[in-house]
C-alpha positions as CSV (number, residue, x, y, z in Angstrom):
1,M,-35.0,-21.2,19.5
2,N,-36.4,-19.3,16.4
3,E,-36.4,-16.1,18.4
4,T,-32.8,-16.6,19.4
5,I,-31.7,-17.2,15.8
6,R,-33.5,-14.1,14.7
7,L,-31.8,-12.0,17.4
8,L,-28.4,-13.4,16.5
9,L,-29.0,-12.6,12.8
10,E,-29.9,-9.1,13.8
11,L,-26.7,-8.8,15.8
12,G,-24.8,-9.5,12.6
13,R,-26.2,-6.4,10.9
14,F,-25.9,-8.2,7.6
15,R,-27.0,-5.1,5.7
16,F,-23.5,-3.6,6.4
17,L,-21.9,-6.4,4.3
18,A,-23.1,-4.6,1.2
19,G,-20.6,-1.8,1.5
20,G,-17.7,-4.1,2.3
21,F,-18.7,-6.3,-0.7
22,F,-18.6,-3.3,-3.0
23,L,-15.2,-2.3,-1.8
24,Y,-13.9,-5.8,-2.2
25,T,-15.3,-6.1,-5.8
26,M,-13.9,-2.7,-6.6
27,G,-10.5,-3.8,-5.7
28,A,-10.9,-7.1,-7.7
29,L,-12.3,-5.3,-10.7
30,L,-9.5,-2.7,-10.6
31,A,-7.0,-5.5,-10.9
32,V,-8.9,-6.9,-13.9
33,V,-9.2,-3.6,-15.8
34,A,-5.5,-3.0,-15.1
35,G,-4.6,-6.2,-16.9
36,S,-5.1,-9.2,-14.5
37,P,-7.2,-12.2,-15.8
38,F,-10.7,-12.4,-14.4
39,S,-11.5,-15.5,-12.4
40,W,-14.8,-16.3,-10.8
41,Q,-13.0,-18.8,-8.6
42,F,-10.6,-16.3,-7.2
43,L,-13.3,-13.6,-6.9
44,L,-15.6,-15.9,-4.9
45,F,-12.9,-17.5,-2.8
46,G,-11.5,-14.1,-1.9
47,Y,-14.8,-12.8,-0.7
48,A,-15.4,-16.1,1.3
49,I,-12.2,-15.1,3.1
50,M,-13.3,-11.5,3.7
51,M,-16.9,-11.8,4.5
52,P,-16.7,-13.7,7.8
53,A,-14.0,-11.2,8.9
54,H,-16.3,-8.3,8.1
55,L,-19.3,-10.0,9.8
56,S,-17.2,-10.8,12.9
57,L,-16.8,-7.1,13.4
58,S,-20.5,-6.6,14.0
59,Y,-20.7,-9.3,16.6
60,S,-17.6,-8.1,18.5
61,N,-18.6,-4.4,18.3
62,N,-22.0,-5.3,19.7
63,Y,-20.3,-7.1,22.5
64,F,-17.7,-4.6,23.4
65,D,-19.8,-1.5,22.6
66,I,-22.6,-2.4,24.9
67,E,-21.9,0.5,27.2
68,V,-22.2,3.2,24.5
69,D,-25.1,1.4,22.8
70,Q,-27.3,2.1,25.8
71,Y,-27.1,5.8,25.1
72,N,-27.6,5.6,21.3
73,Q,-30.7,5.0,19.3
74,P,-30.0,2.6,16.4
75,I,-30.5,3.9,12.9
76,S,-29.8,2.3,9.5
77,I,-26.2,3.2,9.4
78,A,-25.1,3.6,13.1
79,G,-26.2,3.5,16.7
80,G,-25.2,-0.1,17.3
81,S,-27.8,-2.5,18.7
82,K,-29.7,-2.8,21.9
83,I,-30.2,-6.5,21.5
84,L,-27.4,-7.4,24.0
85,I,-28.8,-4.9,26.4
86,D,-32.3,-6.3,26.3
87,H,-31.0,-9.9,26.1
88,P,-27.7,-10.1,28.1
89,E,-27.9,-13.9,28.0
90,L,-26.8,-13.8,24.3
91,R,-23.5,-11.9,25.1
92,P,-21.4,-15.1,25.5
93,L,-22.7,-16.5,22.3
94,S,-22.1,-13.3,20.5
95,I,-18.5,-13.1,21.3
96,R,-18.0,-16.8,20.5
97,I,-19.5,-16.2,17.0
98,A,-17.2,-13.3,16.5
99,I,-14.1,-15.4,17.3
100,G,-15.4,-18.3,15.3
101,L,-15.9,-16.1,12.2
102,M,-12.3,-14.8,12.5
103,V,-11.1,-18.4,12.7
104,V,-13.1,-19.3,9.6
105,S,-11.6,-16.3,7.7
106,T,-8.0,-17.3,8.7
107,I,-8.5,-21.0,7.8
108,L,-9.9,-20.1,4.4
109,A,-7.0,-17.7,3.8
110,T,-4.6,-20.5,4.8
111,I,-6.2,-22.9,2.4
112,F,-6.1,-20.3,-0.4
113,V,-2.4,-19.6,0.2
114,F,-1.4,-23.2,-0.1
115,L,-3.8,-24.1,-2.8
116,F,-2.7,-21.4,-5.2
117,S,0.9,-20.8,-4.0
118,Y,0.3,-17.3,-2.8
119,P,2.9,-15.7,-0.4
120,L,2.4,-16.0,3.3
121,T,2.2,-12.3,3.4
122,Y,-1.3,-12.6,2.0
123,L,-2.2,-14.7,5.0
124,G,-0.6,-12.1,7.3
125,F,-2.7,-9.4,5.5
126,I,-5.9,-11.3,6.4
127,I,-4.9,-11.9,10.0
128,F,-4.0,-8.2,10.4
129,G,-7.4,-7.3,9.0
130,N,-9.2,-9.6,11.5
131,L,-7.2,-8.3,14.4
132,L,-7.8,-4.6,13.4
133,G,-11.5,-5.3,13.4
134,W,-11.3,-7.1,16.8
135,F,-9.3,-4.5,18.6
136,Y,-11.4,-1.7,17.1
137,T,-13.5,-2.0,20.3
138,A,-11.9,-4.9,22.1
139,P,-9.5,-4.4,25.1
140,P,-6.7,-3.8,25.7
141,L,-6.4,-1.5,22.5
142,R,-10.0,-0.4,22.1
143,L,-8.9,1.9,19.2
144,A,-12.3,3.5,18.8
145,Y,-12.2,4.6,22.5
146,R,-8.7,6.0,22.3
147,G,-9.0,8.5,19.4
148,M,-7.7,6.0,16.8
149,G,-11.0,4.7,15.4
150,E,-10.8,7.0,12.4
151,I,-7.3,5.8,11.5
152,A,-8.4,2.1,11.9
153,N,-11.3,2.6,9.5
154,M,-9.2,4.5,7.0
155,I,-6.9,1.5,6.9
156,N,-9.9,-0.8,6.6
157,M,-11.6,1.1,3.8
158,G,-8.5,2.2,1.9
159,L,-6.3,-0.8,2.3
160,L,-7.9,-3.9,3.6
161,M,-11.3,-4.4,1.9
162,P,-10.3,-3.3,-1.6
163,G,-6.8,-4.7,-1.0
164,I,-8.1,-8.3,-0.4
165,G,-10.0,-8.1,-3.7
166,Y,-7.0,-6.7,-5.6
167,W,-4.4,-9.0,-4.1
168,T,-6.6,-12.1,-4.6
169,M,-7.2,-11.3,-8.3
170,H,-3.8,-9.8,-9.1
171,G,-1.4,-11.8,-6.9
172,S,0.1,-8.8,-5.2
173,L,-0.4,-5.2,-4.2
174,D,1.3,-2.7,-6.5
175,A,1.5,1.0,-7.4
176,V,-1.8,0.8,-9.3
177,F,-3.7,-0.3,-6.2
178,G,-1.7,2.3,-4.2
179,V,-3.0,5.2,-6.2
180,F,-6.6,4.1,-5.5
181,A,-5.9,3.2,-1.9
182,I,-4.9,6.7,-1.0
183,A,-8.3,8.0,-2.3
184,F,-10.2,5.6,-0.2
185,F,-8.1,6.3,2.9
186,I,-9.7,9.7,2.5
187,Y,-13.1,8.3,2.0
188,G,-12.6,6.2,5.1
189,L,-12.3,9.4,7.1
190,E,-15.5,10.6,5.5
191,F,-17.2,7.4,6.5
192,M,-16.2,7.7,10.1
193,I,-17.3,11.3,10.3
194,I,-20.7,10.4,8.9
195,V,-21.2,7.6,11.5
196,E,-19.9,9.7,14.4
197,T,-22.1,12.7,13.7
198,A,-25.1,10.5,14.2
199,D,-23.7,8.9,17.4
200,M,-22.2,12.0,19.0
201,E,-24.4,12.3,22.1
202,G,-24.1,8.7,23.1
203,D,-20.4,8.7,22.5
204,I,-19.9,11.6,24.8
205,K,-22.0,10.0,27.6
206,A,-19.9,6.8,27.3
207,H,-16.6,8.7,27.2
208,K,-15.8,7.4,23.7
209,Q,-13.1,9.6,22.2
210,T,-14.0,10.2,18.6
211,L,-13.1,13.0,16.2
212,V,-16.6,14.4,16.3
213,T,-16.9,14.3,20.1
214,K,-13.7,16.4,20.2
215,I,-14.6,19.1,17.6
216,G,-18.4,19.0,17.6
217,R,-20.9,18.6,14.8
218,K,-20.6,22.0,13.2
219,Q,-16.8,21.6,12.6
220,S,-17.3,18.0,11.6
221,Y,-19.4,19.0,8.6
222,I,-16.6,21.2,7.4
223,L,-14.1,18.4,7.8
224,L,-16.4,16.0,6.0
225,L,-16.8,18.4,3.1
226,F,-13.1,19.0,3.0
227,S,-12.3,15.3,2.9
228,V,-14.7,14.5,0.1
229,L,-13.4,17.6,-1.9
230,L,-9.8,16.4,-1.3
231,A,-10.6,12.9,-2.6
232,S,-12.2,14.3,-5.8
233,L,-9.2,16.6,-6.4
234,Y,-6.8,13.7,-5.8
235,L,-8.6,11.5,-8.3
236,F,-8.6,14.3,-10.9
237,I,-4.9,15.0,-10.4
238,M,-3.9,11.3,-10.5
239,G,-5.9,10.9,-13.8
240,F,-4.8,14.1,-15.4
241,F,-1.1,13.5,-14.8
242,G,-1.3,9.9,-16.0
243,F,-1.0,8.0,-12.7
244,L,-4.0,5.8,-13.4
245,P,-3.7,2.8,-15.8
246,D,-4.2,3.7,-19.5
247,S,-7.3,1.4,-19.5
248,I,-9.1,3.7,-17.1
249,N,-10.5,7.0,-18.2
250,F,-10.3,9.2,-15.1
251,I,-13.1,11.6,-16.1
252,P,-16.0,9.1,-15.3
253,L,-14.3,8.5,-11.9
254,V,-14.1,12.2,-11.1
255,L,-17.7,12.7,-12.2
256,L,-18.9,9.9,-10.0
257,S,-17.0,11.4,-7.1
258,L,-19.2,14.4,-7.4
259,I,-22.1,12.3,-5.9
260,P,-20.8,12.2,-2.3
261,L,-19.3,15.7,-2.8
262,L,-22.7,17.2,-3.7
263,I,-24.4,15.6,-0.7
264,A,-21.6,16.7,1.5
265,V,-22.1,20.3,0.3
266,L,-25.8,20.1,1.1
267,G,-25.0,18.7,4.6
268,W,-22.5,21.4,5.2
269,M,-25.1,24.1,4.2
270,K,-27.6,22.6,6.6
271,H,-25.1,21.7,9.3
272,P,-27.9,20.5,11.7
273,L,-26.9,20.3,15.3
274,S,-29.9,18.4,16.6
275,K,-29.4,14.6,16.7
276,T,-32.6,13.8,14.8
277,I,-31.8,15.9,11.8
278,A,-28.1,15.1,11.9
279,S,-28.9,11.4,11.7
280,K,-31.0,12.0,8.5
281,V,-28.1,14.0,7.0
282,A,-25.7,11.2,8.0
283,E,-27.9,8.6,6.2
284,Q,-28.0,10.8,3.1
285,N,-24.2,11.1,3.2
286,M,-23.7,7.4,3.7
287,N,-26.1,6.5,0.8
288,A,-24.2,8.8,-1.5
289,L,-20.9,7.2,-0.5
290,I,-22.1,3.7,-1.1
291,S,-23.8,4.6,-4.3
292,F,-20.4,6.1,-5.5
293,I,-18.6,2.9,-4.7
294,L,-21.2,0.8,-6.4
295,L,-21.1,2.9,-9.5
296,I,-17.3,2.6,-9.7
297,N,-18.0,-1.2,-9.8
298,V,-20.4,-0.7,-12.6
299,Y,-17.9,1.5,-14.5
300,F,-15.1,-1.1,-14.1
301,V,-17.5,-3.8,-15.4
302,V,-18.3,-1.8,-18.5
303,L,-14.6,-1.3,-19.1
304,F,-14.0,-5.0,-18.7
305,F,-16.7,-5.8,-21.4
306,I,-15.6,-3.2,-23.9
307,A,-11.8,-4.0,-23.6
């Protein structure tokens, strides 16, 4: 029993929740520094809605990605898990956990809507997020296998995760959030290129249609660098021309965006084609991206306390 619990917890890949949590709190704190009142109750309730949806993604991906996982070697940021390959008896339980977590997320969102008189569109937003995560690998859509995995993740990283935080704290999505959402749509593309460069060989063997399997690693490093540079330029332009809230000085945001940009430049200069070195470069890029998002949170907290 203890071994089964341990394996099920590993299937959840709980370490991946950190990135989602930082995106969620970034959205919530953006709402606060833009003028919304801070509420611990709303902050925690909103994350209680998002967390099981995010966690469900790991269990469903492990279940539906079992074919490609047999070709990939798990690393800290990618490669899936071989647990269901080595322990196929856990597959039925894994998919039930995934479904159960989506149900929990939806029930909590329903309670939140009726408890705080939020619009039903908020509930629809949560349901859409759950379904997008499910159909990322689940049939019949299998978005990640049909060349639409990048778009799905751009929506997830740019709209859904920070959007839940912002909407929960602010009461709606508005132009302020939209400005930031566009930047993180672009970072969502970077995220997917990072993961896919590490998994390229296994994805090719499993006939998984990703951007990297189509254009190869060498071109992917160029596209990754372009996407991060574009995001930095976008933040600079939005801030310079006054599209950000007056309470947010855009210069620290632009300076922080240089962190993933610098690492992307180094990765482009190396452009390793071997899987081993490419995986290390992918981890460096991912750590830089997560650090960037975390530091935005820190910046927003500082703004909140000095306001």
